N, C-alpha and C positions, 0 to 999 in steps of 0.2 A: 492516438496510436492504435494500430491494428492489433487485435488479439491473435497470437500465434496458435494457441490451443483453444479450440472452441468448446462450448458447453453442450453441443448437440448430441454428444455420445451419451447414450442412456444405458443403464444397467438392465440386463434382460431378465432379472429375477422378479420377485414378487412386487418390488417397489424400487424405483430408481432413487438411490440415496442422494445423488446430485440434486434431483428435483426436490426430494424430501427436505434436504438441508437448505436449499436455496429458498424455498418457500417459508423457511423459518418454522416449519411444523405447524403452520397456521391451519392447514386443511385437516383438522382432526377427524372430520366425518369420513374423509377418504380412508384414513388409516383405520378407523373403527370398522370399516367394511372388510378388513383382512379376515381371511377364513380362520375361525377360532380353533379349528382342528390343528392349525400349525403349532399351537402351544403343545398339544399332545405329541405331535410328530417330533418336536424339539426335545421333549422330555422322555418319550418312550422309545426313541431310537438312539442307541449309543453312538452310532455313526463312526465306528472304528475305522472304516475305510477312508474317512476324511482326516484321520489323525486327531480327532476332537477329544480333548480331555475334559470330563465333566467334574462336577463338584463331588464332595464326599458321599458315601453310600447312603447315609441316613438322610441327608439333605436331598439327594437324588430321589430317594423313595418318597419323601414327603412331597416334593414337586410333582412327581408323577401322579400320586393319589389326588392331589388338589386339582391338577390340570385335567385329569380324566373326569373328576366329579363336575368340574366346570363345564366341560364340553358335553357330557352326557345329559346335563340339565338344560341344554340349549334347544330352543324350539326352532322351527323352520325359518322364522324371521330373524334369527341371530340373537334373540333375547333369551336370557336364562329364565327358566320357569321356577316356580316356588319349589322348594327343596326340603324334604322332611326327613326326620330320623326317629328312631325309637326313643322312648323316655330316657334310656340309658345313654343316648347319644351315639349308639353303634348301629351298624348295618346288620340286618339279619335276614337270611334266606332270600336275599335279593329284593326284599320288600322294605318300604319305609313307612313309618307310622305317621298319621296325620295329627297326632296329639301334640307334637312338639314343633310344629311348623315355624312358630314365631322365634324359635331359638337359633334359626339360621337366617342370615342376611342374603337377600338376592344380590349376587355379585355385581351385575351390570347396573341394576337399578338402585343400588344402595345410596342412601343420602350422602354418605362419606365420599364415594367415588364421584357422584354428581357434583359435590362441592369441590372436589379436587380438580375435576375438569374445568369447572368455572374459574377457579383460581388461576390455573395455568393459561386458560384462554384469555384472561384479563391481564396476564403478565404479573400477577401477584405471587411471585416465586417464594418469598419467605413464608407467606401464609400457607402456600401449598406444601412447603417442606414440613412445617409444624404439623399440619393436618396428616401428612404421610406418616410422620413418626407416631402420632397418636393412633392412626389406623392399625399400623403394624403391632403396636403395643397391645391393642385390644383384639388381635388375632384376625383382623380383616386383610384380605388380599387386595392390594391396590391394582387399579387398572394400568396395564403396561403402556398403553398409548399415552395416557396422561403423564405417566412417569417419564416416558421418553421426551415428551415436550418439556417437562420440568428440567431434565438434564440439558436439553438444548438451550433453554432459557438461561440457565446458570453459565453454560459455556460461552454464550454470546456476551455475557457480562464479565467474562474473564474469571469467573468463580469456578475453576475446574475442581478445586477441592470439595466444594459443596456438591458439584455434579457427581463426583466420585462417591460421596456419602449416599446420595440418592441410589446409585447403582448397588452399593453394598446393602442398603435397606431392601431394595427389590429382591436381590439374590437371597437374603435371609428370610424374606416374608413368605416365600412359596410361590410368588409370581414368577413367570418364566420370561426373562429377557430374550428378545429375538435378535437377529443379526443387525436389524436397523437400530435398536437401542444401543448396541455395542458400537456401531459405526458412528452414531452421534457423539458418543463420549470420546472415541478415538479422534474424530474430526476436531472436537473441542480442544483436546490436548495438542494436536498438531498445529492448530491456529495459534495456540498460546506458546508455541515453541517448546512444548514439553514432550518431545519425541520419545524419550526413554519411558515415560509413563504410558504413552500410546503403545509402545512395544510390549510393555508388561501386560496391558489389557489384552493385546493380541494373543499372548501366551496363555492367558487364563480364561479365554472365552469358553462358555459352556455350550456354544453352538459353533458350527463350522463357519469360519470367515468366508466371505464371498469376495469377488473380484473388486468390489467397491471398497471393502476394508483395506485390501492391499494397495489399491490405487491411491487412497488417501494417505497412507503411510509412505508410499514411494514418492509421492509428490512432495511431502514435507521433507523427506531425506534429501531429495534432489535439490530442492530450493535452498537447503542448508549447505549444499556443496558436499554432501556425504554420499557420493555415487557408489563407492565401494560397498558401503553398508546397504545401500539400496539393492545392489546386485545380489547380496547375500539374502535379503528378504525375498527377492524374486526366486532364488533357488528353493527357499522354504515353501514358497507358494506352489512351485511346480511339484515338489515332493508330496504336498498335500492334495495334488491333483485338482488344484483350483487354477484353471488355465487363464493366462493373461489375455486381455482383449486389446483392441487397437489403442485405447487410452493408455494402458499400461506401457506399451512399447513406445508410444509417442512421448510420454513423460521421460522415459529412459533415454530415448534418442536425443531429445532436447538437452538433457543434462550431459550426455556424452559429447555432444557438439561443443558445449561450453568448456568441459573439463579436458577432454582428450582429443578433440578435433573431429572434423567431419569423416575422416578416414575410418576411425573406430566406430562412428555412428552408422556408417554404411554396413559394417559387419553385423551390427545389431538389426539393421533393416533386413539383411539376408536371413538372419535367424528367425525373424518375425515371419517372413514369407515361408520359410521351411516348415514352420509350425502351423501353417494354414491360416495365418492371421493376415488379412489383406490391409495394407496401408491405405489411409484415406488422404484427402487433400490437406488435412491439418498436419499429418505426418510429413508429407512432402514439403509443406510450407516451412516446417521447422528446419528441414535440411537445406532448403533454398536460403533461408535466413542465415544458417551457419556458414554456407559457402560464401555468401556476400560479406559476412563479417570477417572472413579470412582473406578478403580482398581479391577473390577469384571470380570477378564479375562475369567474365566470358563463359566460365564453366556453369555459373548460375543460369545464364541465358540459355545455354545448351540443355541444361536440366529441365528448364521451363518448357522448351520446345519438345523434349522427349516425354513429358508427362502423359500425353494422350496414349502413347504406346505402352505405358505402364497401366493403362486402364483407369486413368484419373485425369479429369480436366482441371487445369489451373483456374483458380478463382481470382477475384479482385485483390485479395490479400497477397496472393503469390505475385501478381503484377506490381502491387504497391511496394513490396519488399525490394524487388529489383529496381523499380523506378527510383526509390529513395537512394539506393546505392549508386545508380547512374548520376543522380543530381549531386550527391556528395563528392563524386569524383570528377565532376564538371563535364560529363558526357551528355550535354543538352540535346544534341541531334539524335542520339540513341534514345533518349527519353521521349522525344517527340514521335519517333518511329514506334516505340513500344505502345504509346497511347493510341496511335492510329491502328496498330495491330490488335489491341484490346477491342476497339470498337468494331473492327472488321469481323472479329470472331464472336461478336455478340456479348462480350463481357463488359457490362456497364461499369464505368468508373464511379467511384464513391467520392464523398466530400473529402476524404483523406487523400485520394489521388490528386485532386486539384490543389489541395493545401500544400502537398509536397512540391508541386510545380511552382506555386505562388511564392512559397518560402525561398526556393532556390533562386528564382528570378529577382526577388527583392534583395537577397544577399549580394547578388551580382550588380545591383543598382539599375536593373532593367524594369523600372516601375511601370512603364507604359505597357510592356508585354505582360506583366503580372496583372494589370487591370484588364487586359484582353481576356486572359484566362478566367479571371473572376466573373466577367460578364457572360462568358460562355456556360458557366455552371448550370443556370436554370434550364438551358436547352437540353441538358443531359439529365434532368430530373434531380439536380443537386441544389440545395439551398445553402448559400455561404453561411458560415458561422463565425464566431469571434476569431477563431484561429485562421480564417481566411483573410479577415480585414487587418488583424494586428501586425503582420509583416509589412503591409502597405503603409500603415500609420507610422511604424518604426522607420521605414525607408524615407518617408517624407520628413520626419523629424530629424533624421540623420543628415539630410540635405538642407536642413533649416528652412523647410517649406511648411511652416506651421499653418498657413492658411489652407493649403491643400490637405493637411492632416485633419484639420477641423472640418473641412468640407466632406471628407470621407467618413468622419465620425458621424456627421449628420445623415449622410446617405445610409450608413450602416443602421442607424436607429430608424430611419424612415422605412426601411425594408423589413423591420420587425426583428432585427438582430441586435440584441442589447449588449453593450460593451461589458467586458469583465474587468477584474482588477488589473490584469496585465495591460489592457487597453489604456486604462487611466494612468497606471504607473509609467507607461511609455510617454504619454502626453506630459505628465508632471515632470519627468526627467528632462524632457526637451525644453519646457518652459523655464525650469530652473537654470539649465545650462545657458539659456538665452538671456538670463537675468530678469525674466518676467515673473518674479516671485509672487507679486500681488495676484496675478492671474492664476498662479499655481495654488495659492491659498484659497482663492475663491472656488476653484474647481474641487479642491479637497473638501471644502465645506458643503459642496453640493452632492458628494458621493452618497451620503446616507439617504437623501431624497431620491436617488436614482437606484436604490435597492442594491448598492454595492458597498460593502463594509471595507474601510481601509485596513491594510495589514501593516506589519512592522516596516517593511521596505517602503511603503507609501509615505508614512510619517518621516522615516529617515531621509527620504529624497527631499521633502519640503523643508525639514529642519536644517539639512545641509545647505540648501539653497538660501534660506534666510540667514544662516550664520555667515555665509560667504559675502553677503551684501551689507553686513553690519546691522542686521535686525535680530540680534540675539534675544532681546526681550520677548519678541513675538515667537521666536523658536522655543523659548522656555515655556511659554504658554501652551504651545503644541505638545511639549513633553508632558506637561501636567494632564492635558487632554487624553493623550494616548494611555497614560497610566490609569486614568479614570475609566477607560474602556477595557482595562484588563490586559493591555499589551505591555510586555516587559521590554524596556529599552536595552539595547546591546552595546557593544564596544563602538559600533559605527555611530550610534546616536550620540553617545557621550564625546567621542572624538570630534564630531562636528561642532558640538557646543563649546568644548574646551578650545578648539582651534579658533572659533569665532570670537570668543571672549578675549583670548590672547591677542588676536589681531586688533581688537578694539581698545587694547590697553587695559582691559579689566582682568589683569593677570591674577589678582588675589581671588576674584570670583571664580576664575578658571581653576585655580588650585583647590578651592573649596569643592567645586563639582568633581574634580579629579578624585579627592579623598572620599566624597560621597559614594561614587560608584564603585570605588575599591571596597567600601564597607558592604555594599550590596552584592559582592562576590563577582563583579565584572573586572576582569584582569586587563589593565591598560597595556597597549602595545607601544612599539617604538614611535609610531606617528603621534600618539597622545603625549608621550614624554617630550618629543621634539617640539610640539606646539607650545608646551609650557616653557621650555628653555628658550625658545625664540621670543616669547612674550617678555620673559625676564631680561634677556639680553637687550631687547629694544627699550626696556625701561632702565637700562644701565645698571642692572642688578646681576652682573655676571657671576659674582660670588655665590649668590643664591642658585643660579643656573648650574654652577659646578657642583654645588651640594645636591641638586636634583639629579645630576648625572650619577653621583655616588649612590643615591637612593635607588635609581633605576637599576644599577648593577646589583645592588643588594637584594632587590626584589626579583632578580633572575631574568630581567629583560635585557637582551643583548643590544648595545648601542649600534647604530648604523653609521655609515660614512657621513650622512647629513647631521647626525648628532654632533660629531666633532667639528664639522665646518661651521655649524651654527655658533658653537662656543668660541671658535677661533675668530670669527667675524665679530662676536660680542666683545671679546678682549680688545680687538682693534678699534671698535666703535667707542670704547672708553679712553682712547688715546694711547693705548699701549701697543702700537704697531710692531715694534721690534720684538717684544715678548710673543706677540701673536705669530710673527713670522718664524721665530725659533721653534715654537710649539708645532707649527704647521710642518716644518722641515722634519722634525723628529717623528711626527705621525706618519709622514710620507715614507721615511726611511724604514719604519716598522711595518709598512704595507697596510696600515689602517685606512689611509686616505690615498686614493689613486693620484698619480702624477698629474693627469689632466684636470682633475678636480682641484688639486692644490694650486695649479697655475691660475685657474679661474678665481679662486679665493684671493690669491696674491694680487691679481689685477684690481680687484675691488678695494683692497687695502691701500 
């Protein structure tokens, strides 16, 4: 799927937070190169013009003194020089005594900070946290870069509480968190869905938030469907004179398209332009996508054609969005024209472009034309992937052309495109539907050697296939195998087995399985109950089947029409045709069984 919002937008400040976060804070050397004087700037300027509320006065004073001492002791190469004090530990007359040099640690070169950097670099977060606590306890000021990486590491592991503790320790230690440190914590909260905590951090930041801070929060709010709250945050951003960028507006326009429609989003586009913020191709792609989703394809095409007049050239994603909409509405001729138009304008199609076309043609059963499109891909510099071949394989399987499906599987592999689990699931489904369960089992056994791990649906497909041809013993062995691999069977797995055992006349085994998966917390559905009742009726145990109906209702599972017709046929099967017919007429009069279904049951009796 094409990404609507790209990641090429970069923050224009001292460091792009998107880049910083995306790289997982690995490049600590890059961050260490940040100008140390920024710490002084952050502490020595109150920045009342930004509406920034700092910590208490005592803490503020302490931060300032420590930060200034840190920077004033920095040499040209960015390393702190040895730092001395008088025997009393005080400064006097602007001079420092050499007699007590050993009483002060060199901040940058301290063993503790070096060890802290090593811990965070190696991902040893808990060890880093313990060291940080010890450092602060002994009065050492931790390296802010290492602490930021530590916060990021905890956030990535979902331990936002621990990340918060790190921030609190930093703030109490005298170290000076910068906007990047706060952005990392806010991002961690947002990714964990803790938007309220993120907003609290925004309110108490000791430095001015930047546009990245707001974009992170706005994205989280919009993704959660909280557009109104996002607009309130935007108002606060504007009040603090932190001006939105193209990413800010693109986030809001996308959310507005989803919640209020393209009409409202266009108003936001006008506001964006009026503030001197120029929309880019991502912004326009969001709008094109919104117009297509509203079913206004002709308007989307018109918008596409007008984009150059807005000072923006459409890209392959713009075209793919419209192409997908054309195919989903069956406008194949328009899709062909759009592809030709793309090529004439020098906009190269992507693999996604061709996959959209192949998928559409295969759904329509036009496999020959889909193959033509597939073969043209390399001429346009595109290498087909599994998503290119899978629709073809599915199409061949649907038409019961297994030989052709296997042929294209081999072509796919010979071209260096390795099948994924979807490919194999498609083939397994087709083999099982065709009754070729032995071939399906053989293919399943080969998956691990092909570097493709079976998933739940893979096992369910083969278990169902085996159960339907009377090979429940083999199906049960597969059940044990999937459990051994850590896969948890679901209602589909058990329903297949229960149905198979019931059909084989092993109804007591079926009931045992039924109660086993109930104990495992899997709730049976009507199909499962019906399978048991059908097995009991075939075994001329209709009384037990009726008891099972009572159990079904007691467990809160609503009987279906099939439930009742199974029981009626069971009663008739035991030679009680008159009683069965009376019960059928009563059920029909109560509307439980439809008249047409009742007539079919009556004919069987």
